[in-house]
Structure formats: structure tokens, C-alpha cells
N, C-alpha and C positions, 0 to 999 in steps of 0.2 A: 787235620794238623796233628802231627806226631808229638809225643811228650817231649822230644828233644828239639822241637821247632823253636827257633829264637823268638817266635811270636807268642809262645804259650804263656799262660798265666799260671802261677804256682798254686793258686786256690781261688778264693772269691776275688771279685774285682778289687784291686787296690785303690786307695784314695790318694790323690795329689791335690794339694792346695798351693796357690802361688800368687804373688803380687809383684807388680813392677809395670813394665811397659806393655799395656794392652791397647792396641791402636787399630785404626782403620787403614789398611793398605790400599792405595790406589795404584795399580800396576799398569804401566803404559809402555808400549813398544813404539819408540819413535821412528823405527824403520819400516814398520808394517801397519797398514790401516786396519785397526781393530779397536773396538770400544774398550775403555779402561775397565779393568776388573776390580771389584770392590770386595776385599776379603779381610777377615780378622787377621791382625798381625801384631808386630812388636815381639820382642824376645819372649816375654812371659806368655803373651797370647798364643804365639806359635807353639811353644813347648807344651803348654797344657792342652791345646787343641790336638796336637799330634798324639799325646798320651791318651786322650779320649778315643782317638782313632784306633789306637793300639789296644783298647779295651779297658782303660782305667775310668774311674769316676773322677772327673776333673772339675775343680772349683776355683776359677779365677776370682781374685779379689781386686776390684777396680772402682775408681771414682770417675764416672762419666757425666756428661751433661745430657740434658733432655733436648736432643737435636737430631737432625736427619742422619749425620754420620753415626751416632750411637745406634740408630735403628738398623742401619746396614751392618754394623759391627755385631750387635746382639743376634741378628738374624743368622749370620754365619757361624757364630759360636754355638747357637742352638742347633743348627743344621748338623754339626759334628758331635752333638751329644754333650757339650759342656753344661754343667749346672750353673745357673745364673743367680743363685741365692745371695751371693755376696758381691754381685756387680750392682753398684748403686748408680742410678741415672737420675740426677736432680740438678736444680739450679745451683751454681757455685762449683760444680764439677767441670771436667773438661774431657772431651773425646779427642784424643790425639789423632791427627790425620797425617800420614806420611806418603808422599808421592814417590814411587820407584820408577825411574826412567831406564828403560832397556834399549840399548843400541849396539851397533857393531862397528869395529874399527875397519880400516882399509883391508886388513888381512882376513876379515870375517869373524874375528874373535868377539864373543859376546861381552859387553861391558854393562855395568849398571851403576847408578848413582841414586842418592836419596835427597829429597828436598822437603822442606817444611813450608813451602810457598805455593800458592795457586799458580799453575802455569798459564792460566788464562789472563789474570789481572795482576799477578805478582804479590797479592796480599798474603800476609802470614796466616797459616792455618793453625788450628788449635794445638796446643802443646800438652805434655803430660803434667798431671797433678797427682801428688802422692796421696795415699789413703790418710784420712784424718785420724788423729790419735784416738778420739772418742769412738769412732767407728771401729778402729782396730781392736780396742778393748772389748767392745760389744761382740765382735766376731770371735775374738779369742775365747770368750766365755761359752761359745757355741761349738768350738772345735771338738771333734770326737775321734780321736786316735787316727789321724791320717798317717799313711806310710811315708809320704814325702811332703816336704814343704820347699817350694822353689821361690827364689827372689833374684831379681836382676838389677834392682836399684835400691840403694839404702835410704831409709827414712825412719824416723822414730816408730811410725805405725808398722812398717815392715818388720822391724826388730821385735816389736811386741808379739806379732803373729809367729815369727820364727821361734822365739823362746817358748811360747805356749805350745807350739807343735812339737818342739824338741822334748819338752817335759813329758809329753805323751808318747815318746818313743819314735818320733818321726825322724827320718833322714833329711837333713837340711842341705840343700843344693844351692850354691851361690854362684851366679854367673854375671859378674860385673862387666860393664863396657867402659867404665871410668871409675876413678876413685871417689869423686864427689867430695863429700864431707869426710876428711881423714879420720875423725873420731868415730863416726858411724861406720865407716868402712872397716876399721879395725874391730869394732864390735861384731859386725857381720862375719868377718873372717874368723873370729873366735868361735862363733856359733856354728859355722859351716863344717859339715863332714866331707862334702865334696866341693871343691873349687874348680870351676871350669872357666877358661877365658881364652880370648883370641890374642895371639902375639901381635897381630896387626893393630888391634885396638889398644891393648894394655901394655905391650912390651913384656919383657921377662919379669916375673915376680919371684925370682929364685930366693931372695932373702926372706920374703914373707912366708914362702912355702917351707923353707928349711928350718925356720925357728918357730916351733909350735905349729899352730894352724891345722888345716884339714887332714883327714885320714887319706884322702886321695886328691891329688892335684892333676888336672889335665890342661895342657896348653895346646891349642890347635894352631897349625902352621900352614893353613891353606893347602895348596897343591903338594906340599911336602909332607902332609900327614899330621901327626901329633906326637907329643911326648907326654909321659906321665910319671908321677912319682907317688909311690904308695907307702903309707905308714900303717896299713891294715895289719892286724895281728898275725895273720896266716900267710901274708905275702908282702913282707916289707922289702922295699928296694933301697939299695944304698945310694943310688944316684938316679938320674932321669933315664927312663927307658923310652925307646923310639918305636913308632909304628908308621909304616908307609901308608899313603892314601891309596884307595882303589882307583884304577884307571877309568877315565870317563871319555868315551869316544866323541861325544858331541856335547859341549857345555852350552846350554841355552841361557842359563842364568844361575849364578852361584849364590844369590841372595837366599838366606834361610838355611843354608847347608849346616851352619853351626847349630841352629836350633834343632834340626833333625838329629844331628850327632848327639846333642844333649838328651833328647827324648829317648834315643836308642839306648844310651848308657843307663839312664834312669830306669827304663823299662826292664833291663836285665839285672840291675843291681839293687833297685829300690823296692821291689814288691813286698819284701818282709821288713821294711823299715830299717832303722839303725842296726838292730840285732842281726838282721840278715846280711847287711854290708860287713859287719865285723866278722862274719863266718866265711867270707869269700876267700877262696884260694887263688893261686896264680892263673890257672887255666880259665876258670869262669871270668876272671877279671879281664884277661885279654880278649876273650870271646865277646864280652860286653862292649869293649872299646871298638872291636872290629865291626860289630853289629851297628854301632853308632856311625862309624865311617861309611858303612854300606848304605845306610839311609841317606847320609849326606851326599854321597856320590849319585844315588838315584835321583835325588831332588834337583841336581844340576841339569838334568835332562828336560826340565820344565821351566816355564816362566813364572815368576812369583815365588814367594817364600814357601808356599804350600800348593803350588800349581798342580803337582802330580795328584793330589787328593781329589782335585776337581776334574781330572782328565782320564783316569783309569779306574777300573773296579778294584776292590780290595783284594780279590783273588789274583788279578794281574799284578798288583803291587807286591804281594808276597812272592809271587813267582819271579818278578824282576829282582827282588832283593836276594833271593837264593841264587839267581844267575850271577849277580854281581859278586857275591861272596865266593863263587867258584871261578871267577875270572871272565864272565861273559856279561857284557853290558847290553841292555836293551836299547832299541832305537824307537823314538816316538816322534810323531809329527804334530805340528801346531796348526789349528784351524785359523784361517784368516777371516776377518769380518770388516764391516765398514767402520770408518773412523768417525762417522757422524755423531755417535753417542758421547764423544768427549765433551763437547760444549754443554750438553744437558747434565752430565755427571757433575761438572764443577759449578754449574748454575745452582744445583741443589746442595752441594757440599760447602761451597764458598759463598754462603748465603748473605753474609754481611757486606760483600764487595761486588761479586760478579753480577748480581742482579741490578746493581746501580751504575756500574761502569759503562760508559758509552763506547770507549775505544777497546781495541784488542792489542795485546802485547805483540810487537813485531816478531816474525818467525826467527829472526837472527837473535833476538833477546831470549826467546824461549830455548833455543839451542844452547845459548851460553849458560842458562840456568841448569840445563841438563848435563852439562859437561862435568866429568869427574874431577 
């Protein structure tokens, strides 16, 4: 890997900490007979796992339960090198489970939707619980100069950790999916150095971005690319700048594309913490945004938010990204398997209901729950 490679690390492995949605993703293709895939997911879970894949020391901070979903989740985080020191699995916590349904419309276009219900019996699956304030204070006392702190959901505990990290020179990256508590949201926005959000989920935040706020704001626009606004000392923009998305020949699933984009931007801009971001000039900034978009485009060729990591070698991954960035998109095939494993998967994950329910949800109802 040459020194100019977008994958290169500037020195020793940088450290990223993050808190927010760390969930177990259950990825199901309703048009193909294959067993569900059980992977670590959620915005925070994906971003930190991808950064670990790119060579970082990644420390997710999460409050899980002692249950079977947490075992699947922790196994996958460990597989990709994430450090689990601050992932607490104990009674009173919760291991969020999110079911992703992938299907195709009449024209063959891939569609996906998310559900928090068991598709076998209809019961609600576990939801997210924020880190406790006491735990956050304990972890804050152990923080040792991370380069980046990431959060996607606001809570008192998340803000404690963000402040502690920022005090030690960390670059704070905030990627909200909703406002939630307006007061906590404003506090998170004031702490953030990079704000990244989806127009589809959040709508425009022009007013918040233009009045104070982060050094860099990035708004993703799906197939239309992204726009960004910089207040960085060496590359201030007077207004929003636009970047087109990379072309994708075959979209198998767009879920997780935004998380890959975030990880790519952080990888290029965050290795030297806040000080490094403040020294960024216009060309490296655009390069970082393009790298993030290339990762997002690559991920669309696989099922699941991080399906590509499970499908190709790291060498192939890097080659694919280089091809995308010069306008050549790789083609990948998906292996088909038996659908028999679906029942067993939810029998173990939906333990409070599926094991006791005598009936099965009619196929028509299952399809209605999968509809976007």
C-alpha cells in the first residue's frame, strides 16, 4: 500500500470511541431462500466496526442485556477486531434487534425496510437503551486521548463521554437520525466538530449549520450524492458545495451506505484528532468526502449494512474501491442457501414469544410487515 493510498494510516493506529445504536442486525432476503444473517449493526456499531476494519482501535460503548442476541452481536464485533472493554452486558440492559427485509419490486429494483418486530410471531423485539450516567462517568475517567468520538443518539451519558473526549483533543463526530430531546440535541451540536446527517431522515438543517455549530457539516442526498459546508480555518466555504455520487451498476442493498460514507470520512480526516482536522485544506477535504462516497457505493453491491466485509477479502475490497474511484464498478454475486434456518434463528432471538406461540403468522401478514 503506497503512502498516498486512501487506506493508509498516518502513524500508529488511531483510536475511536463511540456510543449510540449498537444492534444485532437480522438480514433477510424475502425473494431468495437463504438463512438470515446475524451481524453487528446500528449506526454506531457499523461505523466503529468499519473503522476497525480500516485499521483503527475501535471502542464501542453500549448497554446490552445478557441474552442470546448479545452473544451474536459481541461475536461479530470481536470478529472484526472491536475492543469490548466498554460494552456492558448485564440485566437491565437491552440488546436491540433490527430485522432488515430485502426484496425487489416488479422492475427488479432492490428495496429494503426495517422492522422491530419478530416476523414469525409479530412480537416486539428488544429496543435501544442509552448508557447510564454512572457508567458514562466511570468510562470518562478511563478515556485516554482518543482521536475521534462518535455519537448518533443524544443522551446525558453520551454527552458526558463526548465532553471528556473533546477535552483530550478528540474530534467529535455527530450523526443524528432524529432530534430527540431538543435540549440534548443542541448540546450535542455545540460539541460536534463534524455533523453528518441524511436529508431523507433529518431534512435540511441549514439554520442550525449556519449559526455556529460544527466545523464541517455533511448532508447526504442518496443517489444525488452529498453537499457539505466547511468552516475549517484553511478551507472555509461561503455556501454549500455539492459532490455527485459514484455510479453503481447493480444495487443489491443500500442499507448501511451512509455508515460506510461516515467511516470513510472519519478515516481520512480524523486520524490526528481535532488538531488534524483544523489543518485540513480544500483538496484533502474533498478527497475524504470522495473516499466516503466510494465506500458507500461499494457497499451497495452487497446485502446487509456490512455484507461486503463478509463476502470478499480485504485485498479485493481495496481493489474494488480503487476501481470505483476511477469510474469502474465491480460486480459481485450472492450465494443462495436454504431458507430453513429462518425459523431456528427467531426461535433463539425471539425467546420470550416464538418458543411459546403455537401458531405462525400468515404469509400475507409477514409480507405486509415487510412492506416499505
